[in-house]
C-alpha positions, 0 to 999 in steps of 0.5 A: 701571919695572915689571917685568912677570912671566913665567911660565918652563917648566921644564925637560923638561915640554911646556905640555900636561903642565904644564896636565895637571897643574894641573887634576888639581890643581885637580880634588883640590883641589875634591874635598877641599873636596867632601868635608870639605863632606859631613863638615860636613853630615853631621855636622850630620846626626848631630848633629840626630839625636842631638837628635832622639833626646835629645827622644824619650827625654824623652818617653818618660821622661815617660810612666814610670808614677809613684806619689804619696801625699796627707797632711794636715800637720794630723798635726803639730797632733797631736803634744805637742812639737816633737821629736815632730812632727819625728819624725813628718815623718821616718817620713813621708820613710823611708815615702817613701822605701823604697817609692819613692813619686815625689811627697808632696803636703801639703795643708790638711784643716782649712781656715779652720775653726780660725785658725792662723798661716799661712807664706810659702811661696816656689813657681815662681807666686810667694808664696802662704800656706800653714798652718804644720803643712804648711810644716814637714812640707813643708820637712822632707821636702825637707831629707830627701829633698836630698843632704847635700852640698847642704843648706847651699845650700837650707836656711838655719837655721831653726825648723822644720829645729830638731831635723832632726839627730835624724831618721834618714837617707834613705840614698837611692841619688841621696845619693852620697858623694865617692867613689861612682862614677855616671853621675848627680848631684844639684848646685846651679848656682854663681854665677861666671863662665864664658866666653860660650857654655859653660854655668853650673859645677854644684857636685855634691858633689865636690872640683872643680865640673862644667862642663856645656852650659846657662847657668842662673842660679845658686842652681838643683838639677840633675841632671847626667849625668856625661861620660867624663872623657879620659886626662890632662884635669883638668876634670869635665863633664856634661849637664843632664838631666830629674830623670827621666832618672836612673830612666828610664835607669838604673831606680835610684830617685832621690827625691820631689818636694813641693809644698802643696795649700792644700785637698783640691780642689788635690791632684787640680787642681795635678797636675804630670802633663799628664793629671792622675792615672788610679788615685785611690786614698782610705783610710778605715775607712768604706771596703771591705776592700783584700783584695777586690782581686785581685792586679795588678789597679789598672793606672795611669800616675800612681797617687794615694794619699789619706790622712786626718787625725785626723778621716780624709778626711771631714773634708777634704771639709767644709772645702774649699768648692770640692767638691761631693760629699756624700760622699768617695768619690765622689772617688776609683775606689777607697775602700778600709779598709787594715787590716779588723778593726783591733786598736786603735780608730784607725790614726795617718796615719804607720802608715797609709802604711807599711800602705798602701804596703805592701798596695798593692805586689801589687795595683798593676800600673804602664803603663810601669815603670822597668827593674830597678836593680842596685845594683852600678851605683852603685860606687866610684870608683878615684881612692878605692878601697882596694886589697883585702887577701889573707889569707895563710890564705884568699886570699880578697880583703876585699869591706868597702865603706869607702864606707859610713863616709864 
């Protein structure tokens, strides 16, 4: 026999008071529900705002003024030994790093006039053939630019790198040591299983990998923004950003990219920048004196400086059937002689790179220059920090930076 539940009235309260309390409780619950919904909407708006800010930042970062140099790969063929070829490539790499060059283009200035071996090059669009000397120069340039802890992943044993150990290191800011503490690091995506909805694990040269926000294929080089680690949390977290973000946000020089052009025309037509190069400079002893260019005269968003090989840019023009011009000077905004009244009959390409980049420093005026980077931005992590010793006599702290000896 079923029993009907009967609502009993609490003693000391009328039904009117009970109904009022119930209505008040219901109203309170509705208000809490509305507040939660408003918070959820506000959080969503904030997330969308941050995403929009990131998009605007990325757009702004892509507009930073850059400098590119084009080097003929044939300069390696003029070297007398494998050691000298490697050292020559190291000189080009050092010059590009010292003067904060953003892109190095290795182009074929000889073409099919001389039958030489071709090598395969893997690119985003696929595999293409290129002159062997161009491939070797590009490989050494990439090897030196890559942080040391990533080289074993990207550069297996190869004959082109046989004497790379003899070269002077770049010691670039993005070649961070384990003891360095900086908000950005270069890394490689690892082949590790991750939970659904989580990003790739990235090796950034620390004792443990970093959990990121994007799931990418393994073996890809990425730039990671290191996120603050909450107290008591052992896992490292980061965000994958554009290659240009570190320099745009902090002004730090973050290395150069390398591409190969099979002829002189591809130097211009395959530019990675949307509108190409707005300032082009060719170097030749037949050009006008660089001293005639006033200071801060050369405004640019993306500048390109092209260097010739043993026979100059004129020889590269003759070997390129796609260029229908008679004079090499017509290809450039400025065709300059970087060192008039030189004491030697010839200036080697590796010498011309240093002379030109040094001479153009005061001539350039970037439309969107990166901010000035303070070297103190790369500090020594507290994990590896050495307690300073205080001298009893002087009372001053020891300023020895042990991170330089890693």
